[in-house]
KEKE-3310 file (N, C-alpha, C; in steps of 0.2 Angstrom, whole numbers, plus 5000, padded with zeros to 4 digits):
npx = (6133:6127:6118:6125:6130:6133:6143:6144:6129:6127:6122:6136:6144:6157:6158:6147:6140:6142:6134:6124:6133:6135:6124:6121:6131:6128:6116:6118:6123:6113:6104:6110:6108:6114:6114:6118:6118:6116:6120:6109:6107:6093:6094:6107:6122:6126:6139:6144:6154:6168:6182:6191:6188:6190:6185:6184:6192:6202:6208:6217:6233:6241:6231:6227:6237:6238:6227:6231:6239:6243:6229:6230:6243:6238:6229:6238:6244:6234:6231:6242:6248:6257:6254:6241:6241:6246:6236:6227:6232:6232:6218:6217:6222:6222:6218:6206:6194:6184:6178:6171:6175:6168:6163:6150:6141:6146:6142:6138:6132:6131:6135:6146:6147:6136:6137:6138:6129:6122:6128:6123:6117:6121:6130:6147:6153:6143:6147:6159:6157:6148:6158:6167:6177:6189:6182:6189:6197:6187:6181:6192:6195:6182:6181:6193:6190:6180:6187:6189:6177:6165:6151:6151:6143:6141:6140:6145:6137:6122:6115:6107:6090:6083:6092:6093:6081:6079:6089:6084:6073:6076:6078:6088:6093:6096:6088:6096:6110:6113:6124:6120:6123:6136:6146:6147:6149:6149:6140:6122:6114:6103:6090:6084:6073:6061:6063:6062:6048:6042:6048:6053:6040:6028:6031:6038:6034:6040:6040:6027:6018:6016:6026:6037:6037:6039:6051:6058:6054:6050:6058:6071:6071:6069:6082:6091:6087:6078:6066:6053:6049:6046:6033:6015:6008:6000:6009:6022:6035:6028:6034:6032:6029:6022:6014:6009:6006:6003:6011:6024:6040:6057:6066:6077:6095:6100:6110:6114:6118:6125:6134:6149:6161:6157:6156:6147:6133:6126:6109:6093:6077:6061:6045:6028:6030:6022:6021:6034:6035:6041:6043:6030:6030:6028:6041:6044:6034:6027:6038:6045:6054:6050:6056:6057:6063:6063:6069:6079:6093:6094:6095:6103:6098:6108:6117:6106:6106:6117:6117:6108:6114:6125)
npy = (5680:5668:5651:5640:5623:5609:5593:5581:5580:5567:5554:5546:5531:5532:5544:5548:5559:5570:5574:5583:5593:5599:5602:5611:5622:5626:5633:5647:5653:5653:5662:5673:5677:5671:5655:5639:5624:5608:5592:5578:5560:5547:5535:5522:5525:5514:5503:5488:5476:5466:5456:5456:5468:5482:5496:5499:5500:5507:5517:5513:5508:5494:5488:5494:5493:5480:5478:5483:5473:5459:5447:5434:5435:5443:5435:5424:5433:5437:5426:5424:5422:5433:5444:5445:5450:5463:5469:5469:5477:5489:5491:5492:5506:5520:5533:5544:5537:5536:5523:5512:5501:5491:5475:5470:5477:5477:5465:5449:5448:5440:5424:5412:5398:5385:5378:5387:5396:5398:5408:5419:5436:5436:5446:5450:5448:5438:5428:5425:5418:5409:5401:5398:5407:5422:5438:5444:5434:5425:5433:5435:5422:5416:5424:5418:5405:5406:5410:5424:5429:5432:5443:5457:5468:5484:5499:5515:5526:5533:5524:5525:5528:5535:5546:5549:5554:5565:5573:5574:5580:5594:5611:5616:5606:5598:5586:5571:5564:5557:5548:5548:5536:5535:5528:5513:5499:5498:5504:5509:5523:5530:5530:5539:5548:5540:5533:5542:5545:5534:5526:5535:5544:5537:5525:5528:5541:5553:5566:5574:5571:5583:5589:5581:5581:5595:5596:5589:5595:5610:5616:5613:5619:5632:5635:5633:5644:5642:5646:5644:5633:5617:5619:5616:5626:5637:5642:5637:5623:5609:5598:5583:5570:5555:5546:5533:5535:5525:5515:5518:5517:5510:5497:5484:5488:5480:5468:5473:5467:5474:5482:5487:5473:5463:5467:5474:5482:5492:5493:5502:5500:5506:5507:5509:5521:5528:5538:5548:5563:5576:5591:5592:5580:5562:5552:5541:5527:5516:5508:5507:5515:5529:5535:5546:5564:5577:5586:5600:5610:5618:5634:5645:5661:5670:5667:5671:5684:5688:5686:5694:5706:5705)
npz = (5115:5112:5115:5126:5123:5133:5136:5147:5156:5167:5178:5185:5188:5194:5200:5208:5214:5206:5196:5204:5208:5197:5192:5203:5201:5188:5190:5193:5183:5173:5180:5180:5167:5157:5145:5147:5144:5150:5140:5142:5143:5140:5145:5151:5144:5135:5130:5119:5118:5113:5117:5106:5099:5107:5118:5130:5141:5139:5147:5154:5155:5153:5148:5137:5129:5126:5118:5106:5102:5091:5087:5091:5099:5108:5114:5122:5130:5137:5144:5152:5169:5175:5167:5169:5182:5181:5175:5184:5193:5187:5187:5201:5203:5210:5204:5196:5185:5170:5168:5179:5187:5192:5194:5195:5187:5174:5161:5154:5138:5126:5122:5113:5113:5114:5126:5136:5137:5149:5155:5149:5152:5164:5178:5178:5190:5195:5186:5191:5204:5199:5192:5202:5203:5203:5199:5188:5182:5178:5169:5158:5156:5150:5140:5133:5131:5121:5110:5111:5106:5115:5119:5127:5139:5145:5155:5159:5166:5170:5177:5189:5193:5200:5202:5188:5184:5192:5185:5171:5173:5175:5170:5166:5157:5143:5133:5124:5120:5109:5097:5084:5077:5076:5083:5077:5080:5093:5101:5101:5101:5098:5102:5112:5111:5110:5121:5132:5131:5132:5144:5154:5155:5153:5161:5172:5176:5177:5172:5164:5149:5140:5145:5140:5127:5125:5129:5119:5106:5105:5114:5110:5097:5100:5108:5098:5090:5079:5071:5065:5069:5079:5085:5083:5072:5062:5047:5051:5049:5043:5053:5060:5073:5074:5085:5097:5114:5123:5120:5114:5113:5114:5106:5110:5106:5090:5080:5062:5048:5036:5030:5022:5015:5024:5036:5052:5060:5075:5076:5081:5084:5084:5095:5093:5085:5072:5061:5053:5049:5038:5033:5029:5021:5021:5028:5035:5038:5050:5053:5040:5028:5017:5006:5002:5001:5009:5018:5023:5023:5040:5046:5057:5067:5067:5055:5045:5049:5044:5031:5025:5029:5021)
capx = (6127:6124:6118:6132:6128:6140:6142:6138:6127:6124:6124:6141:6144:6164:6157:6140:6137:6145:6128:6122:6138:6135:6116:6122:6135:6126:6111:6120:6124:6106:6102:6115:6106:6116:6111:6123:6113:6121:6115:6110:6103:6088:6097:6114:6126:6130:6144:6143:6161:6172:6190:6193:6188:6188:6189:6181:6198:6208:6211:6223:6239:6242:6224:6226:6243:6235:6222:6234:6242:6239:6224:6234:6247:6234:6226:6242:6245:6228:6231:6248:6247:6260:6251:6234:6243:6247:6230:6224:6236:6228:6211:6217:6225:6215:6217:6200:6193:6178:6177:6168:6178:6164:6161:6143:6140:6148:6137:6138:6128:6131:6142:6148:6146:6130:6137:6140:6122:6120:6130:6120:6113:6125:6136:6155:6153:6140:6151:6165:6152:6145:6163:6171:6184:6189:6177:6193:6199:6181:6179:6196:6194:6176:6182:6198:6187:6177:6191:6189:6170:6160:6150:6150:6139:6144:6138:6147:6133:6114:6111:6103:6086:6082:6097:6091:6074:6080:6092:6080:6067:6080:6076:6094:6096:6092:6088:6100:6117:6115:6130:6118:6126:6144:6149:6143:6150:6150:6133:6116:6112:6099:6083:6083:6067:6055:6063:6060:6042:6039:6051:6050:6034:6023:6032:6041:6030:6045:6037:6021:6019:6018:6034:6042:6036:6041:6059:6061:6053:6050:6063:6077:6070:6071:6089:6094:6086:6073:6060:6047:6049:6044:6026:6011:6006:6000:6015:6027:6036:6025:6038:6028:6031:6014:6015:6005:6008:6002:6015:6029:6047:6062:6068:6084:6099:6102:6114:6112:6124:6124:6141:6155:6166:6155:6155:6140:6132:6121:6103:6089:6071:6055:6038:6023:6031:6019:6024:6038:6033:6046:6040:6023:6029:6030:6047:6045:6028:6026:6043:6047:6056:6046:6061:6056:6069:6060:6072:6083:6099:6091:6100:6101:6096:6115:6118:6101:6108:6124:6116:6104:6120:6128)
capy = (5680:5662:5647:5634:5616:5605:5587:5577:5578:5561:5551:5541:5527:5533:5549:5547:5565:5574:5578:5587:5598:5601:5608:5618:5626:5629:5636:5655:5655:5655:5667:5680:5679:5666:5649:5634:5618:5602:5588:5570:5554:5545:5529:5522:5523:5506:5500:5482:5474:5459:5457:5458:5474:5485:5503:5501:5500:5512:5523:5508:5507:5488:5485:5497:5491:5473:5478:5484:5468:5455:5444:5427:5436:5447:5428:5422:5438:5437:5419:5425:5425:5440:5450:5447:5454:5469:5470:5469:5483:5494:5492:5495:5512:5525:5539:5543:5537:5536:5515:5511:5496:5486:5469:5469:5480:5473:5458:5444:5449:5434:5418:5408:5391:5383:5376:5394:5400:5398:5415:5424:5440:5437:5451:5446:5446:5433:5423:5422:5415:5402:5396:5398:5410:5428:5439:5445:5428:5422:5436:5433:5414:5415:5425:5414:5399:5406:5414:5431:5431:5434:5450:5460:5474:5488:5506:5518:5531:5533:5518:5527:5530:5542:5552:5552:5558:5572:5576:5574:5585:5600:5616:5617:5600:5596:5578:5570:5565:5552:5550:5546:5530:5535:5520:5508:5492:5498:5506:5512:5527:5535:5530:5542:5551:5537:5530:5547:5545:5527:5524:5539:5547:5532:5520:5531:5547:5558:5572:5573:5570:5587:5592:5578:5583:5602:5595:5586:5600:5618:5618:5613:5624:5639:5636:5634:5650:5640:5651:5640:5625:5615:5619:5615:5632:5639:5645:5634:5619:5603:5592:5579:5564:5553:5541:5530:5536:5520:5509:5521:5515:5508:5491:5484:5488:5473:5469:5475:5464:5477:5487:5483:5469:5459:5470:5474:5488:5491:5498:5502:5501:5509:5504:5514:5526:5526:5541:5553:5568:5581:5597:5590:5575:5556:5549:5535:5524:5509:5505:5508:5522:5529:5536:5553:5566:5584:5589:5605:5613:5623:5639:5649:5668:5674:5666:5676:5691:5689:5685:5699:5711:5703)
capz = (5114:5110:5121:5127:5126:5136:5137:5147:5163:5169:5184:5185:5193:5196:5203:5209:5216:5201:5193:5209:5208:5188:5193:5207:5196:5181:5191:5194:5176:5171:5185:5178:5161:5150:5143:5147:5144:5150:5138:5146:5140:5143:5147:5151:5138:5134:5126:5118:5116:5114:5118:5099:5098:5113:5119:5137:5145:5136:5152:5158:5149:5151:5145:5131:5126:5123:5112:5100:5099:5086:5091:5094:5103:5114:5119:5125:5135:5142:5149:5157:5175:5176:5163:5173:5189:5179:5173:5192:5196:5183:5189:5207:5203:5214:5200:5194:5177:5169:5169:5187:5190:5196:5190:5196:5182:5167:5160:5149:5133:5121:5121:5106:5113:5118:5134:5140:5137:5157:5158:5146:5155:5170:5178:5179:5198:5195:5182:5195:5209:5195:5190:5207:5200:5204:5193:5183:5179:5175:5162:5153:5154:5147:5132:5130:5129:5115:5105:5112:5103:5120:5119:5136:5141:5150:5156:5165:5168:5170:5181:5195:5190:5204:5200:5181:5185:5194:5179:5166:5176:5177:5167:5163:5154:5136:5132:5118:5118:5103:5092:5077:5074:5074:5087:5073:5083:5101:5103:5098:5108:5095:5103:5117:5111:5111:5128:5137:5131:5135:5150:5158:5155:5154:5167:5179:5177:5180:5169:5159:5142:5137:5146:5138:5120:5124:5129:5112:5100:5106:5119:5106:5092:5104:5110:5092:5084:5073:5072:5062:5070:5086:5087:5078:5071:5054:5044:5054:5045:5045:5055:5064:5074:5076:5092:5103:5121:5128:5118:5111:5118:5110:5106:5111:5100:5087:5074:5056:5043:5030:5029:5017:5018:5029:5044:5055:5064:5079:5075:5086:5081:5089:5096:5094:5082:5067:5056:5054:5043:5037:5029:5027:5018:5027:5027:5038:5041:5054:5052:5033:5025:5011:5000:5001:5005:5010:5022:5020:5030:5044:5047:5064:5066:5066:5048:5042:5048:5040:5024:5025:5028:5014)
cpx = (6123:6123:6124:6128:6134:6138:6147:6136:6123:6125:6129:6143:6152:6163:6150:6136:6139:6139:6125:6127:6137:6128:6118:6126:6133:6119:6113:6121:6118:6102:6105:6113:6109:6113:6116:6120:6117:6116:6117:6106:6098:6089:6105:6116:6130:6134:6144:6151:6163:6179:6194:6194:6185:6191:6186:6187:6204:6211:6217:6228:6240:6237:6226:6232:6242:6231:6224:6239:6239:6234:6227:6239:6244:6231:6230:6244:6239:6227:6236:6246:6251:6257:6244:6235:6244:6240:6226:6226:6234:6222:6212:6220:6221:6214:6210:6199:6186:6174:6176:6171:6174:6162:6153:6139:6140:6145:6140:6133:6126:6136:6140:6146:6140:6132:6137:6133:6119:6123:6127:6116:6117:6129:6142:6155:6149:6144:6156:6162:6151:6152:6169:6179:6183:6187:6183:6196:6193:6181:6185:6194:6189:6179:6187:6196:6183:6180:6190:6182:6165:6158:6148:6146:6141:6141:6141:6143:6125:6111:6107:6097:6083:6085:6094:6086:6075:6084:6088:6074:6070:6078:6082:6097:6092:6094:6091:6106:6119:6120:6127:6121:6134:6148:6146:6143:6150:6144:6128:6112:6106:6091:6079:6075:6060:6056:6061:6052:6039:6041:6049:6045:6029:6024:6034:6037:6035:6043:6031:6022:6021:6025:6040:6043:6039:6049:6062:6061:6055:6057:6071:6077:6072:6078:6093:6092:6081:6067:6054:6048:6048:6038:6021:6007:6006:6007:6022:6029:6032:6030:6033:6031:6025:6015:6010:6007:6008:6007:6021:6036:6052:6064:6076:6088:6099:6105:6111:6119:6124:6129:6145:6158:6164:6155:6149:6140:6127:6115:6098:6081:6066:6050:6034:6024:6028:6021:6030:6037:6038:6044:6034:6023:6032:6035:6046:6037:6029:6032:6048:6048:6052:6050:6061:6060:6068:6065:6077:6089:6094:6097:6098:6100:6104:6116:6112:6104:6114:6122:6113:6109:6123:6124)
cpy = (5673:5656:5642:5627:5613:5598:5584:5579:5572:5559:5546:5538:5529:5538:5552:5554:5571:5578:5582:5593:5602:5606:5613:5624:5630:5633:5644:5657:5656:5660:5674:5681:5675:5660:5644:5628:5612:5596:5580:5565:5552:5538:5527:5521:5518:5506:5492:5480:5466:5461:5457:5464:5477:5490:5504:5502:5504:5516:5518:5505:5499:5485:5488:5494:5484:5474:5479:5478:5463:5450:5436:5428:5439:5440:5425:5427:5438:5432:5420:5427:5432:5445:5451:5450:5462:5473:5472:5476:5490:5496:5495:5502:5517:5531:5539:5541:5536:5527:5514:5507:5491:5481:5466:5473:5477:5467:5455:5445:5443:5430:5415:5402:5390:5381:5382:5399:5401:5405:5420:5429:5440:5443:5446:5444:5439:5427:5420:5417:5408:5398:5395:5401:5418:5432:5441:5440:5425:5426:5435:5426:5413:5417:5422:5409:5400:5412:5421:5435:5433:5441:5452:5466:5478:5497:5509:5523:5528:5528:5519:5530:5536:5548:5555:5554:5564:5577:5578:5580:5592:5604:5618:5611:5599:5588:5578:5570:5559:5553:5547:5541:5529:5529:5515:5501:5492:5501:5509:5516:5532:5535:5533:5545:5546:5533:5536:5546:5539:5526:5529:5544:5542:5528:5524:5537:5551:5565:5570:5573:5577:5590:5588:5580:5590:5601:5592:5590:5607:5620:5619:5618:5632:5641:5638:5641:5647:5642:5648:5633:5623:5616:5618:5623:5634:5644:5642:5627:5613:5597:5588:5572:5561:5547:5539:5531:5530:5514:5512:5519:5512:5501:5490:5484:5480:5475:5468:5470:5468:5482:5483:5478:5465:5461:5472:5481:5487:5496:5498:5504:5504:5506:5509:5520:5525:5530:5546:5558:5575:5586:5594:5584:5568:5554:5542:5533:5517:5505:5505:5516:5523:5530:5543:5557:5574:5588:5595:5607:5618:5628:5644:5657:5672:5674:5670:5682:5693:5689:5691:5705:5710:5706)
cpz = (5111:5115:5120:5127:5126:5137:5143:5155:5164:5176:5182:5189:5197:5201:5204:5212:5211:5198:5198:5208:5202:5190:5196:5204:5190:5183:5190:5187:5173:5174:5182:5170:5155:5150:5141:5148:5144:5145:5142:5141:5143:5147:5147:5145:5137:5129:5126:5115:5117:5116:5112:5098:5104:5115:5127:5142:5144:5140:5156:5153:5148:5146:5137:5126:5124:5118:5105:5096:5095:5090:5096:5099:5109:5118:5123:5130:5140:5147:5153:5163:5177:5173:5167:5181:5187:5177:5179:5194:5193:5186:5195:5209:5205:5209:5196:5187:5177:5170:5178:5190:5194:5192:5191:5192:5175:5168:5153:5144:5128:5121:5115:5108:5117:5124:5138:5140:5144:5159:5154:5152:5163:5171:5180:5187:5198:5192:5186:5199:5205:5194:5195:5206:5204:5197:5187:5178:5175:5168:5157:5152:5149:5140:5128:5127:5122:5110:5105:5107:5108:5118:5126:5134:5145:5150:5162:5168:5168:5173:5186:5193:5194:5202:5192:5180:5186:5188:5173:5167:5175:5171:5162:5159:5148:5136:5125:5118:5114:5099:5086:5074:5073:5076:5084:5077:5090:5104:5099:5102:5104:5098:5110:5118:5113:5119:5134:5138:5133:5143:5156:5160:5156:5160:5172:5180:5180:5178:5165:5154:5139:5139:5143:5130:5119:5124:5123:5107:5103:5110:5114:5101:5095:5105:5103:5088:5079:5074:5069:5063:5078:5088:5081:5078:5064:5053:5047:5049:5048:5047:5061:5067:5078:5079:5094:5109:5125:5126:5115:5116:5112:5111:5108:5105:5096:5081:5067:5053:5036:5028:5025:5021:5023:5036:5045:5059:5069:5076:5080:5083:5086:5089:5096:5090:5074:5061:5057:5047:5043:5031:5025:5023:5023:5023:5029:5041:5042:5052:5044:5032:5018:5004:4999:5004:5006:5013:5019:5025:5034:5046:5053:5062:5064:5057:5045:5042:5044:5033:5022:5023:5021:5008)
residu = (UNK:UNK:UNK:UNK:UNK:UNK:UNK:UNK:UNK:UNK:UNK:UNK:UNK:UNK:UNK:UNK:UNK:UNK:UNK:UNK:UNK:UNK:UNK:UNK:UNK:UNK:UNK:UNK:UNK:UNK:UNK:UNK:UNK:UNK:UNK:UNK:UNK:UNK:UNK:UNK:UNK:UNK:UNK:UNK:UNK:UNK:UNK:UNK:UNK:UNK:UNK:UNK:UNK:UNK:UNK:UNK:UNK:UNK:UNK:UNK:UNK:UNK:UNK:UNK:UNK:UNK:UNK:UNK:UNK:UNK:UNK:UNK:UNK:UNK:UNK:UNK:UNK:UNK:UNK:UNK:UNK:UNK:UNK:UNK:UNK:UNK:UNK:UNK:UNK:UNK:UNK:UNK:UNK:UNK:UNK:UNK:UNK:UNK:UNK:UNK:UNK:UNK:UNK:UNK:UNK:UNK:UNK:UNK:UNK:UNK:UNK:UNK:UNK:UNK:UNK:UNK:UNK:UNK:UNK:UNK:UNK:UNK:UNK:UNK:UNK:UNK:UNK:UNK:UNK:UNK:UNK:UNK:UNK:UNK:UNK:UNK:UNK:UNK:UNK:UNK:UNK:UNK:UNK:UNK:UNK:UNK:UNK:UNK:UNK:UNK:UNK:UNK:UNK:UNK:UNK:UNK:UNK:UNK:UNK:UNK:UNK:UNK:UNK:UNK:UNK:UNK:UNK:UNK:UNK:UNK:UNK:UNK:UNK:UNK:UNK:UNK:UNK:UNK:UNK:UNK:UNK:UNK:UNK:UNK:UNK:UNK:UNK:UNK:UNK:UNK:UNK:UNK:UNK:UNK:UNK:UNK:UNK:UNK:UNK:UNK:UNK:UNK:UNK:UNK:UNK:UNK:UNK:UNK:UNK:UNK:UNK:UNK:UNK:UNK:UNK:UNK:UNK:UNK:UNK:UNK:UNK:UNK:UNK:UNK:UNK:UNK:UNK:UNK:UNK:UNK:UNK:UNK:UNK:UNK:UNK:UNK:UNK:UNK:UNK:UNK:UNK:UNK:UNK:UNK:UNK:UNK:UNK:UNK:UNK:UNK:UNK:UNK:UNK:UNK:UNK:UNK:UNK:UNK:UNK:UNK:UNK:UNK:UNK:UNK:UNK:UNK:UNK:UNK:UNK:UNK:UNK:UNK:UNK:UNK:UNK:UNK:UNK:UNK:UNK:UNK:UNK:UNK:UNK:UNK:UNK:UNK:UNK:UNK:UNK:UNK:UNK:UNK:UNK:UNK:UNK:UNK:UNK:UNK:UNK:UNK:UNK:UNK:UNK:UNK:UNK:UNK:UNK:UNK:UNK:UNK)
# end
């Protein structure tokens, strides 16, 4: 007698029609009176990686084995022609994988050496053409030239805007597959709300502002059984996000060097989001935290029933 949330309903490059099949399969579940909401994101789920620290290729055994080698040994292996043939064979295996195997999607995000800045923002396919190399060789050679410090960008899903528009409009889809910062060095996915309001509402107009606010507030509160949240109404908790609909959006993720032992994490800032208010108290104003902590644990209806019975 509870809703089901399942991950995830997105356009995937490796299976471009899967999202249609998933929506078609879930429709009769709702028609029969049950709730089984697919979770979706508002942008491609991006992973930023270096060949010093990489999980993108873990579905391929040779690639995965290399990532567990000491860095100096790994560099020797990546330069070895026989090893490269095994890496190619891994990618040529026809078995389904989440990684799309497309070098026209993976791109160079940040280079180390000034002379390589001409490659910033280029796909690996472009990189290969610029260097007169096979894309795989260009990808590995550039990284080796920069002591495996080159930062690359990849997204396995969410890249087809028409498909994502249809997914986000679906009444069977909840917006939000944020990891809340769990993948601190590989992705920053928690800007989905401001991206929904900025990119999909204002720029692409796939839904009205009212529909988007509903998806982010009362729709979620209803599914989770939070009876005093999600609406502006007397007696409800004063949880508010005050934003400018003409400017609201997310910035690109950026590095923050504030973790222990000199390590870093990815953060994502917002634009046009002026106040966050929790239980009537301002906790965030124009990019600055107030230090107030008025939040509390929220309990669903089954917990309250059990407590009352006890």
